[in-house]
N, C-alpha and C positions, 0 to 999 in steps of 0.2 A: 481071326485070320482063316480058319478052316472054312467058315461060312463063305467068306469072300472067294476063296479058291474053288470051292464047289460050284459057285455060281459061274465063275469064269470058265471052268472046265466044261460045265454043262452047255453054256452058250456057244463056246468054241466048237464043241462036238456037234452041236445042232447045225451050225453053219457049215462045217465040213461035210456033214451028212447030206445037207441040202445041196451043196455044190456037186457032190458025187452022183446024186439022183438026177440032177438037171441034165438033160441031153438034147434040148431043143436048139434051134438055130439062133435063138435070142437069149441073152443073159437076163433072167427074170428075177425081180425082187420077190422073196418068199412070203413076205407079210409086212404089216405095219404095226407099230406100237402107238398106243393112245397117249400122246404127249402134248403138253402145252408149250407153245413156242412163238418165236418171232422170226421173220425172214425178210431179207433184202437181197436182191440179185446183184451180181457183179462178175467181173472177169475172174477174180479169185475170191473164194469164200472162206471166212474165218468162222469156226464153230465156237459156241459158248455154252457152258453148263453153270446154272445158278440155282440157289435155294429159294426160289420164289414162293413156294408153298412149304408149310411146315409139316404137313400130315399127308400120308398116303392111305387111301381107303381101298381095301380089297373086297370085292363082292363075294357073296356066299357061294360056296362050291356045292353044286347038286350032283356032280359026278355022272350026269346024264348028257349034258350038253357042254360045248366048249365054253369055259368061263369067260365072263366079261373082263376086259383089261382093267387094271387098277386106275384110279384117278386121284387127283390131288385137291386138298382143301387148306384153309387157313392161309390166305394170301398175306405175304410180308412186303410192306412198302419199301423198306430199306434195301432188301435184296433186289427188288424190281428196279430200284435206282441204279444198282450195280449193273444190271443188264442194259439199262438205257445208257449208262456211261460207256459201255462197249459200242453201242450204236452211235453215240456222239463222237467217240474217238475215230471210228471208221469214217463218219461223215466229215470230220475235220481233216482227216488224211486225204480224202477224195478232193477236198477243196484246196489242198496245198499243192501248188504247181511244182514245188521243189522235191516232192516226195512221190515216187511211183507215177511219174508223168505218163499220161495216156493209158493208165491202168485204173480201173474202178474196182474197189473192194466191196464185197458184200458180206453178209453175216447170216448165220443160222443159229439161233439161240433156243435152248431147251430148258425146261424146268425139271430139276432132278428130285424135287419134293423131299429133300433131305433123307432119301431112302436109297440104299445101295442098289437094289434091284432096278429102281427107276433111273438112277444115274447111269447104270450100265446099259440099259435100254437106249437112253439118250445118246451115249457115246457110240454105240454100235450104229445107231441111225445116222449120226454125223459121218462115221467112217464109210458106211455103205451107200449113203444117199437115200433119196426118197423117190427117185425115178422108177416107174414100174418096169421098164424094159431098157436094155442096153444092147447096142448093136453088136458089140464084140462078144462072140460066143464063149471066149475064154474068161470073160469077166475081168479083164485087165484094163489098165489105163490109169490116168491121173485120178487121185482121190477126189471126192466131192468137196472136201474141205482140206486146206493145206496146213492148217494149224488149229488148235483148240485152246480157248481161254477157259480155265477151270480145271477140275472141279474144286469147290471150296472145302470139301471134306477130305481129310487125310485118308480115311478108309476107302472112300470112293476113288480117290486119286491112285491109291495103290492098286486097286482092282483094274481100273481103266488103263493105267500105265503098263501093267503086267501084260495086257493083251495088245494094245495099240503100240506099245514099245517094240513089239516083235516086228512091226512094219515101219518103225522109226517115225511114226506120226508125231510131230512136235506138240507138246502139251505145256502150256504156261499157266500155272495155277496162281491165283491171287490170294489164296487163303489157306492152302494145305501146308501145315507146318511140321509134320512128322519128320524127325531126323532120318528115319529109315529111307525116305525118298531121295536122300543124297547119295544113295548107292548107285553108281553109274553102271555097274554090271547088271543090276536088276531093272533099272529104269533109265535106259540110255538116252531117251528123248524127252525126259521130264525136266522142266525149268519152273522157277517160281519167282515172283516179285515180292514175296514176303520172306523174312528171315526164317530159318528152320528152328525147330524146337531146341536144337543144341545150343543155339545162341540165345533163344528165349530163356532157357533154363539158366544159362550163365548170367544173363542180365538180371534175372530174379534173385539169384544167389548173390550177385553184386549188391543188390538193394539190402538183402539180409545182412551182408557183411558191413555195409555202410552204417547201419543202425545197431550193429552188435547183437543181432538176434541169432543165437547159436542153437536154440532149442525150439523147434517148430514142428507143427503138425502138417501132414500132407493128405489131401483128398483129391482123387482123380477119377475121371470117367472111365467106364468099362468099354473103351474103344481104342483104336490104334493111336489116336491123338493123346489120350490120357495115359495109356500104358507105356508108350515110348517116352513120353515126357517124364513120367514118374521114374523110369529107369535112369534117365539122364540126370534127374534131380538128385537121386541117391548118390550117384557117382560124384557129381559136382559138390555136394555137401561134404563128402568125405575129403575131397581135395581142399575145401575151404576150412575144414576143421569143425564144422557144425554137425548137429545130430538131428535125426528125424524122430520125434517123440512117438508118433503113431503114423500109420499109413493105411488109409481106408479107401476102398473103391466104391464109387457110386454105381448102384445096380442098373442093369439095362431096363428092367421092367418097373423101376421105381417102387420096389417092394417096401411097404410101409415099415415092416419089422426091421429090415436092413437099414432104412433111413433112421429109425429110432436108435438102433445100435450105434450108428456113426455119431449121432448127436450125443449119446451118452459118453462115448469115448472122448469127444471134444470137451465136454463139460468136466470129465474126470481128470483130464490131462493138466499138468502144470504149464504146458506151453500156451502162451498168450497169442502167438502168431500162427495163423492157419493159411497155408498155401494151397490154392485150388487150381488144378488143371482140368478144365471141363468146359463143355458147351452149355449154354443156358438150359437146354432141354433136360440135361442130366442134373443140373445144379438146383433148379427152382424147387423141386420137391424137398431137398435138404434145407433150403432157406425157409420154406414154409414151416418146417418143423422147428427151425431155430426161432422163428417168430412165435410159434405156438408155445414153446418152452421158455420164452422170454430170455434167451441166452445173450447176455451182453458181456462186455469186457474182453472181446476178442478183436485182434487186428487181422483183417482179411487181406490176403495178397492175391490179386486176380491175374490170371493168365490173359493173353491177348484175346482169347476166344470170348470172354465175357466182361472184360475190363470196361467196355463202353456200351455193350448191347443190352444189359439188364436195366439200364436207366429208364427206358421207355416202356418197360414191361412190368415192373414191380414197384409201384409207389409205396406199397405196404411194407417194403423192406427198408425204406429210407432210414428209419431211426436205428436200424441194426447195422447198416452197411456204410453209414457216414464214416469218413476217414479211411475207407478202403484205398490201398495202394495197388496199382497194377501197371502193366505195360501194354501199350496199344501200338497198333501199326502207325507208322509215321504219317502224320496229317499232311495233306497237300491241298492246293488250290487249283481248280480247273476253270480257266476263264471261258465264259460262254455256256457252261453246263446248265446253269440255272435257267437261262432263257430257253435252252433246248428242251429241258424237262417240262417247262410250262407250255410249250408249243406242240406238245404231243397230241395226236389225234387218234381216235379209235379206228378200227378196221374190221371189215366184214370178211376179210380173207381168212379161210380156215388155218392157213399157215401162220397167221398172226393172231391166233385166238388168245394169246397171253395179253394182248392189248385190250381185247374185249373184256376179259376177266378183271383186269386192272380198273378199267373204266367203271364197271359195275360195282366193284368194291369201294372205289374212291367216292362215288356219288350216291351209293345206295340205291341204284336203279337197275333196270333190266332191259336188254335189247329184245327180249321175247315179247311180241305183241299179240300173239294168238290167245293168251290167257293171262289173267292177272296173277302174278306171283306174290306170295306173301312171305313176310319175314316175321314170324311169330304172329302177332295180332295186327301188325301194320301191313298195309298193301304197298308193295314196291311200285314206284313210279317208272315210267318208260324212259329209257335213255334216248336222248336226241343226238348225241355225239357232238353237240355244240356247247356242252357245259364248260365253264371257265376254271381251269386248274389254278389260276392265280388267286382264287378265293379260298383255296384249301391250305391247311397247315398240318402237314404230316411229315414223317421221316422221308418221304419221297422227294419233297421239295426243299428239304433242309440240306444245304450244301456248306454249312459252317464247319462241319467236322467230317471232311472227306478222308476216309482211311481205307476201307476195303474198296470203295469206288475208285480211289486214287491208284490203288494197286491194279485194278482192272484196266484203268487208263494206261498205266505203264506196260502191262502185259500186251495190250493191243499194239502199242507203239513198238514193243520189242519185236513182235512178229512182222510188223510193217517195215521196220528198219532192216531186218534180216532179208525180207523179200526184196527190198530196195537194193541192198548190197549185192544180192544174187543177180539182179538184173543189170548191175553196173559192170559185171564181169566181162573182160575182153578175151575173145577167143585166142587160145594159145598161151594165155597167162592164167588160166583157171586153176582152181585148187584140186580138181578131180583127175582121173586117170588120163595121162597124155596131155596134161595142162589144159584139159577141156573145161567148158562151162556147162551149166545146167541148161537143158532144153526147156524153154519156157512153155512149149506146147505139150510137153510130156514131163512135167515137173515131178521129181521123186521126193517123197517126204524127207528122206535122210539128207538130201542136198540142202534143204532149208535148215535142218538141224545143224549142219556144219556152220552156216552163217549165223544162226541164232546163238551159237556158243561164243561168237566173237563180237556180239552186239555191244556197242559202247556209245551212249548218247546222254544228253542232259535234257530234262524236261523244261517246259516253260517256267515251272515253279523253282527251278534251280537244283533239282535232285539229280545226281548222277546215277545212271542205270547201266549195269553190266552184270555178267554172270561169272562165277568162278568155275573151276574145273568140274564141280559137282552139280552145276546148274543153279546154285543158290545165289540170291541177290545180296548186295552189300548189306551187312547187318546194322540196322539202326531202329530204335524204338523210342517212342515218347513215354515218359513216366507220368501216369495219371493219378489224381487224388480226388476222391468223391467228397465234395464239400456241400454244405447246406446252402440253398438259395434263399433269397429274401421271402419268397412265397411258400417256403416249406418244402420245396422240391430239392432234388439233388443236381448239382452241376459237376460235371467231370472236367476238372481243370488240369492242364498240362503243367507239371511242376519241375520237369527235368527231361534230360535226354540221356540215353545210354547207347553207345555205339562201340564198335570194335575195329581197330586198325592194326595192320601188320606191324607197324613200328612201335606203337604205344600199348597195344593190347586193349583190354576192356577199359572203357572210360565212362564213368558215371558222373553226370553233372546234375545237382539238385539245388533247388531254391528252398532252403530250410524254412525261411520266413513265410513262404507261401503254403506250407503244409498245414492240414487240419487233422487233429487227432480226436477221435470219438471217445475220450476218456474224461473223467471228472477233473483230473489234473491238467488236461490239455497239453500234456507233455508226452514225449516219446515213451511208449511202453517198454518194459523190460521183459524179455523172454529168454531166460537162461535156466538151465538145469541147476547150475551152481554158480554163485557169484565169482567174479574174477579173483584170482589169487594176486594179492598185492606184491610188489617187489619185496624180496626177502623170504619168499615162500616158493614152493613148487607144487605142481598138481600131482595128486595121487588118485588114480582112477578107482572108483568104487567097484568092487567085485560084482560081476554080473550085469553092470549097467554100461550104457554107451560112454564114449570118452568125454562127452560134455558134462557128465555127472562125476564130480571129483571132490576130494577134500584138499584143503590147503595145508601143507606141512611146512614148518619153518626149516630153513636151510641149516645144516650142521655148522659147527664152528669151522672157520676157514673156507666156507663155501658161500657164494652169494648168488642172487638173481636180481638183475636190475631192470627187468621187464615184467609186465603183468602176464599172468598165465604161463609162467615158465614151466616147461616140462622137466627140466633138470637144473640143478644148481651147479654153477661153474666153480672150479677150484681157483683160489687166488694164487698169484705167482709166489715164488719162494720167499721173497722179502716183504710180502704183503699179507694182511689178515683181514677177515671180515669185520665190519663195524657192528655195533650192537643191533642195528636194524637189519643186518645181513643183506643190504642192498648195494654196497660198494666195498671195494678192497682199499684199505688204508695201509700206509707203511706200518710194519710191525714195530712195537715198542722195543727199543734197544736197551737191554738190561745189562748193567754192570754195577759193581760196588763203587758208588760215587761218594764224594765228600759231602754231598747234600743229603744223602740217604741217612735216616736215623741210625741204621746199623753201621754205616760207614763213619758217622760222627762218633759213635760209641767206641768203635775200635781205634779210631784215630786218637781219641782222648786217652784210651788205655795205653796206646803206644807212647804217646808223649808223657803220660804219667810214669810209665816204667822207665823212660829215658831220664826223667827228672829224679826218680828214686836212685838210679845208678849214679847220676851226677852228685846227689846228696851224699850217698855212701862214699863216693870218691872224695868229696870235700871232707867228710868226717875222718876218713882214713888218712888223708893228707895232713889234716890238723893234728892227728894223733899218730903220725907215722913213726914216732920214736918209742911208742909204748910197746910192751912185750906182746900184746895180743895181735898187734898189726905186724910187728916184725917177725912173729913166729911163722914158720913155714913159708918163707920167702914172700915178703910184701910185694915184690915186683910182680909175682904171679897173680896176686890179688888185684893189683891195678890193671894188669892185662886182662884178667877175667871180667872186671867191671867194664873195661873198654869194649870187650867182645859182646857183653850183655847189652851195652848201650847200642851197639851196631845191630844186634838182634831185634831190639825194640824199634829202631829206626827203619830197618828193612821192611817192616810192615807197611810203611807209607808207599812203598813201590807197588804193593798189591791193591791199593785203593786208587780209584780214578779210571778213566777210559784207557783201556790197554793201548799202548803204542809200541812200536818196535823196540825202542831203547829200554822202556820199562819192562817189557817181556824178557829181554835178554838179561837185564840186571837183577830182577827180583829174585830169581832162583839162585843166581850166582852169588849175590850178596848174602842171601839167606844161608846157602851152603857153606860159604867161607866163614861167615860170622859164627855159625854154630860149631864148625870144626875148630875154629880158634878158641871158642869157649870150652868145648869138651876136651880139647888137647891141654888147655890150661888146667882144667880140673884133673885130668889124668896125670899130669906132671906133679900137681900138688899132692895127689894121692901117693904117687911114687916117692915123693919127698918125705911124706909122713912115715911111710914104711921104712925108708932108708934111715931116717932119724932114729927110730926105735931099734932098728937093727944095729946101728952104730953104738948104741948104749950097752950092747952086750959084747962080751969079749970076742966072740967069734966074728962080729960084724963091725969092728972098729974102723975098717977102711971103706965102709959103704958110702959115706958122703964124699969120700975123696974122688970117687968115680962119677958122682952125680952132683956136681957143684952147680953154681949159678950159670956158668957158660953152657954146661951140658943141658940144663933145663931150658934155656932160651933156644938152643939148637934143636932140641926135641920138639918144642912147640912150633918152631918155624918149619921143620921138616914135615911134621904131620899136617900143618896147614898148607904147605906147598903142594902136597899130594892132591888135596881138594882143588887147589888152584889149577893144577894140570888137568884134572877131570873136567872142570868147568871150561877151560880153554878148548879142550878137544871137543866137548859137546857143542859149544857155541860156534866153533869153526866148521863143524860138519853138519849139524842139524839144529840150527838156532831156533829158539822159540819165536813165534810170530803171532801178531793179533789175528784172531779168527772169529768169524760170525757163525755161531752154532745154532742151527734150527732144530736140533734133535731133542734137546732137553725139554723145552717148552715150545709147542707148535705155534702158540700165539705170540711168542716173543723171540727176538734175536738176542741170544746170550753172547755178549762180546767178551771173549776170554782170550787167554794166551795159550795157544797150542804148544805143547812141550817140545814138539819137533822130534826128539828121539826118546823113546821110552827107555832104551838102554842107558842113555846118558843120565836121565833123571833118576833111574833106579840106582845107578852107581853112586850118584851124589847122596841120595838118602841112605843107601847101604853103607857107605863109608861113615856117615854120621852115626848110624846105628852100631857099626862095629866099634867105633871109639867109645860110644856110650856104654856098650856092653862090657868092654874091657875095663873102663873106669868103674862101672858098677861092681864088677867082680873083685877088683883090687880093693875098693873101698869097703866092700862087704867083708873081705878077709881081714882088713885092718880095723874093723869096728871095735874089737875087744882089746886093742893094745892099751896098756896102762898109761893113763895121763889124766890130769884133772880137766883138761880141755882137749879131748881127742877129736880133731877136725874130721877124721875119717867117718865118724858116725853121721855128721851132717852131710858129708859128700854122698854117703850111702843113701841117705834119705832123699837128697836132691836128685840123685840119679834114678832113684825109684820113681819119683814124680815124673821125671823127664821121660823115662821109658814107658810108664803107664799112659802118659798123654799121647805119645806118638803111636803106641800100639792101638789106642782107641781112635786115633785120627784116621787110620786107613779105612775102616768100614763107614765111618761118618762122612768122609770125603767122597767116597764112591757113591753113596746113597743121596748126597745133597745135590739138588738141581741148581743150575745157573749160578747166580752170584753167591748163593749160600755155600757152594763148594769153596769159593775163595774165602768166605768168612770163616769156614771151618779151619782152613789152613792157617789163616791169621790167628784164630783163637788158639790153635795148637802152638804156634810160635810164641804168643803172649803167655799162654799158660805155662809152657815149659820154661820160658825166660823168667817169669815171676817165681816159678818154683825154685829155680836155681838161685835167684837173687835172695829170696827169703830164706831158703834152707841153709845157705852157706853164710850169708852176711848178716842176717837178722840177729843170731846169737851174739856175734861179735859187737854189733852196734848196741845191743842191749847192755852188754858189760861195759862198753866204752862210755855210754851216755848215762846209764842208770846205776851201775855198780862199778865206779872207777876204782874202788878199793880192791876189786878182784883183778884189775888190770895190772898185776905185778908178776914178776918172775917167780917170786916165792909162792904166791897164791896159785899160780899155774902148776908149780912143781910140788906143792904141799902134799897133796894126797898121795903122790908117789912116794914121798919120804916116809910118810906114816906107814905105808904098806911095807916098805923096806924094814 
């Protein structure tokens, strides 16, 4: 860019200096540049800049005389076809009675030799004209050309537009794609019929996205075209989520060491796709090194600058570049162009020396007749000017793939339509100051720019042409694929289209079946730093590497990812949990102690077994109800105790099965009342034992009088009624309800009964504990009372078991998760119930069934008599 600005400033300063020195009556041209060109006169002249020659030759500098001007070599037939397309379009417009009637267009075309300095010389020549003298001594008036088609190079277009844009000279480029040229503040009069690199980059990234290529290499030329394209490519890749494995710049001087370094980087990289933004002149040295090192296994992605142009220049590259994907300018058809090209004739006019050079290159002859020119060892023949172009087969006559030439055609028509609209202006309705129209005799360049911005037409091929607010054309590209031909050559086939619309955005259409891949498998190559993470995993970027290089980590429990390459795992809703593959949320398993569960079956069996044992003991006691051992200590209390124990065993069934509102309300109430009935019966039995032994002593003869059968029943009822009141208050104020608990086990829903009121539940258990403690104390005090069968000892032992079980229950219950907490509670109920049943009734049943001889009053009282 500094080089470009220096040239611009130098030439501008030179012209300003020349203008200040000039003081004659005539405006005089200060000098001529040596340029190859074509010329046709007309009422209005369009200028043109084309890359007709590839090389600029600078003469040696002696520093003693004024140096000879540079000249151009290596004529390019394809670029000359573009120049002739401009001539054809102007000729077609002149013949059209509906466009610019009574106006004849002319052209002045120059060769820029693909050199910035030559391009700038040509542009200045177009802007200043070639007339030696101009009658206006102030050097003012309409410009020699009213618009310029070209330049094809972005660098040259930047330099030319920077200067001519100051004078608002309209420039319509057919091939300059640098996105920087869309800056209307810097380049207010620049337009183009080719999409900018901003779209080109988005189109190429869309191709990468289509095939899943997220790990690619980038190579670009050291000019404005390559540098700006590379910057846009990096930005678009970040938005796409892809990564650039390497980014190498092609040197200006084609330094072999730099080329070898780039080749080594490409070979060492794991990226199998290489994107290249470059013109052929920069790229060919790299491809030569690729051939030299026999580098295969790479998928090349071509920018529009070389997607089609290398085919005719590098047959040695065919085996390496087959399968190349690229984007190319939209192909068009121009009716009548082929005939126009074939009917071209040579000219001796110095202004048309480009025609003479073309003729000599096409037929290998020379118009010089004074001496025989030689080409190596062969003597060149003399050109007659009557040679037949129809017998030639070169890119000049090939109109099957009109891309750049089609853009030239649209550029000429854009200027023509703008001029036509300008001339249709009605005075008083014009767009300029005071609703005025442009003066056709003194046309200002900026006036044509105004109409050029509003151009809107359709070509004969059916393509719509218009410009946006930045002067850019409608974005559309053909997607090209390099495929092998039957004769071993390469054919560039269109396999798709990519365009961008305001409503739908970027749209890529590809014919997958028409694609050719230059790999052994003939399949789409893979180019990723890391393989995609499957559903159920997430990406974890490797430290120090781009985001495309990552490891796949499985999602944690309760988290899922149901897409590939997920960055984060998502949390399942409260009542859902991740499946084993971690790729979807499934309803959590609802856990409760069920009758189908082995543990539930075991506890149910134990409950029913305990109930049966109580019933069996009750049957035994009923059958032997008149025996002393049953009648001793109030047999009614024994039956009441057995009934309460049976209820204790049966209440376990309320704890098993899916919790429901009525089961949650009944389970603790039945449990609490049953155990209070049981413990109160034991307490009264203990009190009866003590009263009996006290009544056997003189000082306690009236003990049983105040604690008879009625008082015993009343005591049991009162003690049980207190628990009933506690349960009633608890259930009426904060009743237990079914509750789905997610806190115990995150992967399951524990279906349990929420106690509702901690105070109510605590009072229920506390009251049972209080009665049990009192019973234990009284039984413990009465354990040594004299009797052959002292029931207080067995009550003491039973209460000891009861208290031990429920003291151990508290920590076990708190530490047990889910359904096991319910199982612990059931186990405590069963253990304490079996303890009471066995400790109190087993000795009696033992005597009744196995030692009936001891089931007599004498046997029971015998030991006491002996002691007396």
